[in-house]
C-alpha positions as CSV (number, residue, x, y, z in Angstrom):
1,X,-0.6,0.5,-0.6
2,X,1.2,3.6,-0.6
3,X,1.3,7.0,0.6
4,X,1.2,9.0,-2.5
5,X,4.9,10.4,-2.3
6,X,5.8,8.0,0.2
7,X,5.3,4.8,-0.2
8,X,4.7,3.7,3.0
9,X,1.5,2.4,4.9
10,X,2.0,3.8,8.5
11,X,0.1,1.8,11.8
12,X,-1.5,4.5,13.7
13,X,-2.2,1.3,16.3
14,X,-0.8,-2.8,16.3
15,X,-4.5,-3.7,15.8
16,X,-4.8,-7.4,15.2
17,X,-7.2,-8.1,12.6
18,X,-8.8,-11.7,12.8
19,X,-11.1,-14.0,9.9
20,X,-14.9,-13.1,10.0
21,X,-16.5,-15.5,9.3
22,X,-21.3,-15.7,9.3
23,X,-21.5,-15.6,12.8
24,X,-19.7,-13.4,12.5
25,X,-23.2,-11.3,10.0
26,X,-25.1,-9.8,12.1
27,X,-22.8,-7.6,14.4
28,X,-21.0,-6.7,10.4
29,X,-24.7,-5.5,8.8
30,X,-24.8,-3.3,12.0
31,X,-21.5,-1.9,11.8
32,X,-22.5,-1.2,8.0
33,X,-25.5,0.2,9.4
34,X,-24.2,2.2,11.5
35,X,-21.9,4.2,9.5
36,X,-23.8,4.1,5.9
37,X,-26.9,5.8,8.0
38,X,-23.4,7.8,9.0
39,X,-21.6,8.2,6.1
40,X,-23.6,7.7,2.7
41,X,-26.7,10.9,3.0
42,X,-27.6,10.8,-0.2
43,X,-29.0,7.4,0.2
44,X,-32.6,7.1,1.4
45,X,-34.3,4.7,4.0
46,X,-35.8,2.8,1.5
47,X,-32.4,2.7,-0.3
48,X,-30.5,1.7,3.0
49,X,-33.7,-1.6,3.5
50,X,-32.6,-2.3,-0.2
51,X,-28.7,-3.1,0.6
52,X,-29.5,-4.1,4.3
53,X,-30.9,-7.5,3.0
54,X,-29.0,-7.2,-0.7
55,X,-25.8,-7.9,1.9
56,X,-27.4,-9.0,4.7
57,X,-29.2,-12.4,2.4
58,X,-25.9,-12.9,0.5
59,X,-23.5,-11.5,-0.5
60,X,-21.9,-11.6,3.0
61,X,-21.8,-14.8,2.3
62,X,-19.4,-14.6,-1.8
63,X,-17.0,-12.4,0.4
64,X,-13.7,-13.4,2.5
65,X,-14.1,-11.2,5.3
66,X,-11.7,-9.7,8.3
67,X,-11.8,-7.4,11.3
68,X,-10.9,-5.4,14.0
69,X,-12.0,-6.1,17.3
70,X,-12.5,-3.9,21.0
71,X,-10.9,-5.3,23.8
72,X,-14.2,-5.6,25.4
73,X,-15.3,-8.3,21.7
74,X,-17.3,-5.7,19.7
75,X,-16.3,-5.5,16.2
76,X,-15.6,-1.8,15.4
77,X,-14.8,-2.5,11.5
78,X,-14.7,-4.9,8.9
79,X,-13.8,-5.6,5.1
80,X,-14.6,-7.8,2.5
81,X,-12.9,-8.6,0.1
82,X,-13.2,-11.0,-3.3
83,X,-10.3,-11.5,-5.9
84,X,-7.7,-9.1,-5.5
85,X,-10.7,-6.2,-4.3
86,X,-12.5,-4.3,-1.2
87,X,-15.9,-4.8,-2.2
88,X,-17.3,-3.9,1.8
89,X,-14.6,-1.4,4.1
90,X,-17.3,0.0,6.7
91,X,-15.7,1.2,10.8
92,X,-18.0,2.0,13.4
93,X,-18.7,5.4,14.2
94,X,-17.4,6.3,17.7
95,X,-14.3,4.2,16.6
96,X,-13.1,6.5,12.8
97,X,-10.8,8.2,13.4
98,X,-8.4,5.6,14.5
99,X,-6.7,4.2,12.2
100,X,-8.7,0.9,11.4
101,X,-9.7,1.9,8.2
102,X,-5.9,2.1,8.1
103,X,-5.3,-1.4,9.4
104,X,-7.7,-3.4,7.4
105,X,-6.3,-2.3,4.1
106,X,-2.9,-3.0,5.2
107,X,-3.7,-6.0,5.5
108,X,-5.5,-6.3,2.3
109,X,-2.7,-5.8,0.9
110,X,0.1,-6.9,2.2
111,X,-1.5,-10.3,2.6
112,X,-3.6,-10.8,-0.2
113,X,-2.8,-8.0,-3.0
114,X,-6.1,-6.9,-2.8
115,X,-5.2,-3.0,-4.9
116,X,-8.3,-2.4,-6.0
117,X,-12.1,-0.9,-4.5
118,X,-14.8,0.1,-6.4
119,X,-16.7,3.3,-3.6
120,X,-19.4,5.8,-3.9
121,X,-18.2,9.4,-5.6
122,X,-20.9,10.7,-3.7
123,X,-19.4,9.7,-0.2
124,X,-16.9,11.8,-0.5
125,X,-15.0,10.8,3.0
126,X,-14.1,7.2,1.2
127,X,-13.4,8.5,-1.8
128,X,-10.2,10.3,0.1
129,X,-9.6,8.2,2.3
130,X,-8.7,5.5,-1.0
131,X,-7.3,8.8,-2.9
132,X,-4.9,9.1,0.8
133,X,-3.5,5.6,0.4
134,X,-2.2,6.6,-3.4
135,X,-5.5,5.4,-5.1
136,X,-6.3,6.0,-8.7
137,X,-8.8,6.5,-9.9
138,X,-9.2,4.2,-13.4
139,X,-13.2,3.7,-14.6
140,X,-16.8,5.2,-13.4
141,X,-19.3,3.7,-13.4
142,X,-22.8,6.3,-13.3
143,X,-25.3,3.6,-11.6
144,X,-24.1,1.3,-8.8
145,X,-23.7,-2.7,-9.2
146,X,-27.8,-3.4,-8.8
147,X,-28.4,-0.4,-11.7
148,X,-29.3,2.5,-8.8
149,X,-28.0,6.0,-9.8
150,X,-25.1,6.6,-7.2
151,X,-22.4,7.1,-9.3
152,X,-19.2,4.8,-8.3
153,X,-15.5,4.5,-9.1
154,X,-12.9,2.2,-9.8
155,X,-10.2,2.8,-8.1
156,X,-6.7,1.2,-7.8
157,X,-3.1,1.1,-6.8
158,X,-1.1,1.1,-10.0
């Protein structure tokens, strides 16, 4: 993983990244929903419910999932990947700016060579986060994966 100018991905804290499984799905979905409500202001309630059903229904089963937990065993953030791409990365709003997203991206980059991501263009925080890490836009789609009018940027570290 690269920062734009330094080609280093510093860690703010030495987090332990754990593999997650189906037993964690309810907790993952909770983190997802809380994070989406805090960051995806462009979504209506009906949109959130549609995505929640899709993600909780089958999508989580298709991903390799990893997470970081608090010492009290609460899931603070998770990442879901397939192939060489980040498909989901969400952090509890109360745990933002603690380096959790950074640690998760660093983990999948170093251990699984993941270097791609699709991100909602309207989620400015996420776009800036990935750009800060050295991801560059390679493509823009005017709709998301299910055809809704939410532009998606495909990004990659080259």
